[in-house]
N, C-alpha and C positions, 0 to 999 in steps of 0.2 A: 494420551486423554484420549480414548474413547469414545464419540459421539453417540447419542440416539443413533444416529444413520448409519451407526458401523464403520465409520472410517477414522483410524488411529490418526489426530492430528500431532502427537510429539510419542516423543520412546517413553515417556512419564509423565505420568497424571500431573496436571495441575499441580496438587499439593506437593507430589513431588519434587517436580522441576521448580517451586517458590521453597523447598527447603536443600535442594542442591545449590541455588544460588544468593540464600539469606545472608548467609556468611560474611560475604564477599558486599554488601551492598554499601556498605558505608568506607571499602576500599575504592570507591568507585564516587564515591561522592553523593549518593542517593541518603538523605538523612530523615525522610517520613514516606509514609505509605500510607493513604490514609481513603476511606469508603465516598465517594460523594454522590451515590444514588439516593438519601434522602434528599436532597436539593432538587428533585423534580418529583414530579408524580408522577410517574410511571410505574417507577419500582424497579427494573429492569439494572442491574447491576453494571456500575461503572466504578473503577476506582483510577487512582492517579497516586504516580510516584514524581518524588521532588528530587531534582539534582539543583541546590544555589548559584552552583558556579561551573552551570553546564556551557557549552560552549555554542548550543543550538538551542534549542526551548529546557525551560524548566521544568518544566510541569508535562510529566509523559502519563497519557491514559491507555486506561486497558476495558474490555468490555468480555462480555462472558456470558451465557446461563444461569453462570451462580459466583458468588462473591469469591471462592477458592478461582478461578477460572478469572476472572474479571483482574484480581489483584496480581496473579500470576501474570498476564498482559500487560498490563501497566507497568512492572516489574522489568519483565522483559523488552518492552518498548525504550525503556530509562536506557538502557541497559546496551543494546543496540547503539541508542544515538550516541553515548558516552564515550564510547567504543569508536566509533566511527570519526570522534574529532582529534581522536590522536590513535590511531591505528597501531597496531602491536604485528608488524608485518616489515619483514627487509624492503628495504628502498635505497633504487638504486638511480644513482645521476647520471645522467650521458644523453646525448643528444638523440637525434631519431637515426642521423647519419649513422653515428657510432654503433647501434644497435642493429643497421641493416648489414653497415660491412662485418661485421662480428656474424651477420646471417643469424638472428635474434625475430622472431616474430613480433609484431606490435603494431596500436591500433591506436590511434590520435584522438577517436570518438567525437569527430568534426560538428556531430549536430548536438552535441553538448556543451559547445562553449555560450560563457555568458553575454548578455548582450552588452556592446559596447567595447567586447574585449577581439585578442586576435590572438590565432593558433600558433605556439612556437614557432619558431623557426627550423629547419633543417639541422643545423648546424647548433641549437642554441641547447644548453645542455637544462633540464628539467628533471625532476625525481619519478622514478617510475618504481610500479608498483608489481608483482605476478600476479596472472589470474589463470585461470584453467577453461577450455573450449570446454563446456558441458558435450557437445556433441562431437568433436577430433579428439577431446582430451589432450590437444596441444596446449601448450603454455604458452601466455601473449600477455607482455607487458602493456598497461596502461596507465595513462597520466597518477600519480598520486592524487592530483588536484580534482580527478571526475570522482575519488570511493569519496572524500574525507566532507566529514560533514564539521564547519569551523567555520560559525558566523564571525570572529573575530578575525580573521584572516583578511587583511587589506589587498591580497595583491593574487587573490585567487582567482584562474581566469576560465574557468570551470562555472555550469551553472548548480548550485550546490541544493542538493536535494535527497529526503529518505527514500524515493522512488526505487524498489529493488533493493531494501537495505533491509535485512530480516535475521532475527538470532534464534536458537535451537537449541536443544541439550546433544544435539552432534552437528558435525558439519553440514553432513547431508541433509536434516532436517530444516538446519537453516538456509539451506541453498535451495528447499521445495518451494518454504512460504515465500523467497524472494522470487524466485520465477513467478510463482502463481501470482505475486503482485505486479509483477511485469506484464502478465499477459490480462490484468482486471484493465493495468492503467491504458493498456492499446488496446483491450475491448470497450472503455468508456470515451475515448476520443475517437474510435471510429463508428461508435452510438452517434454524438453529438455533431458529427458531419452529413450526418445523412440529413434525410429532408423532416422537419416538423412532424408530418403526417407519420410517416413511419416510424417514428420514435413513439407517437400516439399510440402507435398498432401495435407495439410490442409490452405493453402492459398486462399481466396478468394478476391474476385474485391466487393469491398465495394460500385461501385457503382452500381452494381445490383440489391440492395436492392430497391433503389430509393428511398432512405430518404433525404429530404431535409437538416434536422442538420450535416449528413452525408458530403451529396455533397458540405456544408459550408464550411465544411474543404478541402476536397480533391481538391477542383480548386483552391484556392492560395496558396498552398502546390504545386502541379503540373504549377501552373503558378511560381513560384519562382525557377523551373528547379531541383528541387526533386524530387526524386523517395517516393514511398509510397507502403510499400508491408504490407498487415496484415491476419493473421492467427489466424482459429481459435481453439483455446487452452482447450477449455471447456470441463472438466474433466468428471467422472464417477455420480459426484455431480448434475450434470446438470444447474448450475446457469451460462447463458453464460458470458462467459470468451474469450478475446481477447489478442494477442499484438500483436503492428505495429512497425515498423520500417520505416525510414526516412533517404535519405540519399542526395547529388550531385547527379547527374545522372552522370558526371562525373568518380564519384568513383569503376564505373564498368570497364572503360578502365584504370585507373591510374597506371601507375607501382607500386606503391606502396602509398597505402591508411592507415590512420591512425585507429586507436579504436575511436576515438572522431570524423571523419568523419560518422559514423553512430550513430544514436541514435536510443533508444527503450524506448516505453508506454505498459503499459499495462491496462483494464479497467474490474471490473468485475461487473455487474449489470442484475436483471431479466427480462429489455428490450433488448434486441439485438441492438438496435439504438443507447442505453445508453451507452450499455458495450464498443462497439466498437469508439465513438464519447470517451470515457473516454481514450480507448489506443490510441487514432490519437494526443489529446491536451496532453498526458504527453511525445508523444516522443517530440512533441515540445517544451514542457516546457522543458526535457532534453538536447535539443540541445541550449533551451536559457542558461543551466547549462555554457557550455564552451565555447559558447561566452561572455557571462558575466564574467565568471572568477569568481564570487562574492562567491563561495561557498567557504567555509575554509577547506572541507572535501576530498577538491581532488587536490591534488597533481602533479606539476609539470614536472614530469613522466610521467603519464597519460597520457598529451598530446604529446608525444615523442612515445607510445606504437603502435604499429605495429596492424592492424586490423586481427583478425581471418579469415582465407580462410573459414569459412565454413560460419561465417556471409554474406562475401559476395554473395556466391552462395545462402542463403536466400533471396538478393536481385534480385537476377535473376529468383526466383522462379515464376512461370505462373497463374495468381489467375482463380480461376473456379467460376463460377456464381452459388452460391447456396443462398440458403433460410434458415438459422440458425434459430430454434424455441425457444420464449421468455421461458423465467420460468413458469410455471404454478401455478401463486398467483396471487392474486387482490392486490392492492395498502396499503391495510390496513393490510394484512397478509401475508406480506414478512417475517418478521421474524420468526413468527411462523408454514409457510410452509418452509423455508430453515433450521431451528433447526430440523422441522420433518423427513427431510430426513438425513441431517447426523446423530440423532435418529436411524432409520432404519437402517443405513448402520453400526450401533457400530462408529462413528466417535466421542464418547462421551468420556471425559468432553470438552463442550463448555466453558471456564469461562469469565465475563465479572468482569472487575475489575474498579469501579467508582476512579478516582485519586484525582476528583476537589473537591469543596465545593459545598452543595447544594445552597446555596445563590449566586452564579453567575450567572451572563446572559448567560451561557452556560456550555455543560458538556462535560467533558475527559475520556474515558474510554481507557482500555487497553485490546484487546480481544486475549485470550492464548488457543490454539487449538491443544493442544502436540499431536494428533493422525496425522494432518495434514502435508506436508510436509513444512519445512521452504526455503526461499531463501539464496543462498549462502552467508556464514558470518564466524566468526571466531567462530564456535561453536567446541565441540568435537567428534560432530556425525553430519554428512555431511547429512545424509539420513535416512529417517523411512521406516517404514515398506513400504507406499504405494509404494515410490519410487524405494526400493528394487526388490518387487515384480513386478513391472510393467518395468522396464529399461531395455533396451539393452544394454544401456550403450555403443551407438556408431553403 
C-alpha cells in the first residue's frame, strides 16, 4: 500500500491484502467484519473484526484513510491475535540448563515476568520457541509463555501483551511493523518520564507540515468540535514517533471530565507524515472503542473514571510550528537501517519469533526487544534502564 507520503507499508495494496486473507477468515474464527465509522461524527474510517471464541479479545479494530485500509487493518489485527493465542511454531520443552549444556543460546526475558510470578528454575523444564536476532542473525530460544496471547491460560508466568505483535503479507513486513511498534512504545514511555514542561514543549502544529494526508485528518476532527494535540515523542533511536490526543472542546471547561473523554493514539514510521497520520487515526480508533462499547477488555468502571489533571493540561498545550526530519533510510532498507541504529546503540538483541505457518497467505511475528521500554502493564518490572536513566518522574 503506497501512501501519499510515498512509503509502501505493505507488499500489496489494502484491497489485495484483504483479498489474500478473506477466504481463510472463517477458519480462524472471524465471523463478521463491520464498519463502525458511522457511530461517531468524525467520519475517519474505523472497522472491526469479530472472533467470538477468541482467547484474548473478541473485537479487533482497524483504522485508515480509506474504508479499504481500515477494513484490512481490522482483519489483520484479528488474525495476529488469534494466531498468537495458538502459535503454529515448533516448541521445545527443556530447561535452561539443558539448553546451555547443548550450546544453545536463549533469553529468559526477565523483564517480562508478570506481577506475582517468578522465573522458572534453571533445572525446570518449560516450553521454548525459536526466534532470530535481527541484529546478529543468531537463533535464540525464548519462553513460549512470553510470546503467546491466551487470556484463558491460568499458569502463564509472563505478562501477556500484543506489544510487538504484528502481521503482514510477508515475514519481513510483519517483523518491520512489530519493530516499529516496539520503538513506538519505548519512545512513549521515555516521553512519559520526562518533565511535564518538556512534554508540553513537544506539542507541534500538524498543519505547519503542509501535508495533504494530515490535513485530511485534522479537518474532520476540528469540524466535529474536537480539539487535537500532537506531540513529537521521537526518542534517541531517531525513528519519527508521535502521540496524539483528541477530545471534545468542551472538556476544557467542564466541571468534571471523564477518562474516556480524551483519547490517545501513537505512531512510529520512518516518514514523519506517516507517523503522525498513524497517531491521529489511532486516537480516532480509540475514541470509537469507547463509543461502540464492544471491546470485552474494557470494563464499566472505566467509563466512570475521572480524567487526570495532567492530561487536561496537555490538551491546553500551545502547538509550535516545527519541521521534524524523516528517518534517513530508503524504502527498501528500512529494516536494516533501523536495526543498525539499535546495534550501534547497544540495544540488542532484537528477536523476531514467527508464529504463523509459512503456507498461510499472511505472516504473524512477535518482536521482542528486552532493552527497550515496555508500556504500562501487569509486569513485575515497570521500567527498564532507559527510563530509569532518563526520567524525571515528575
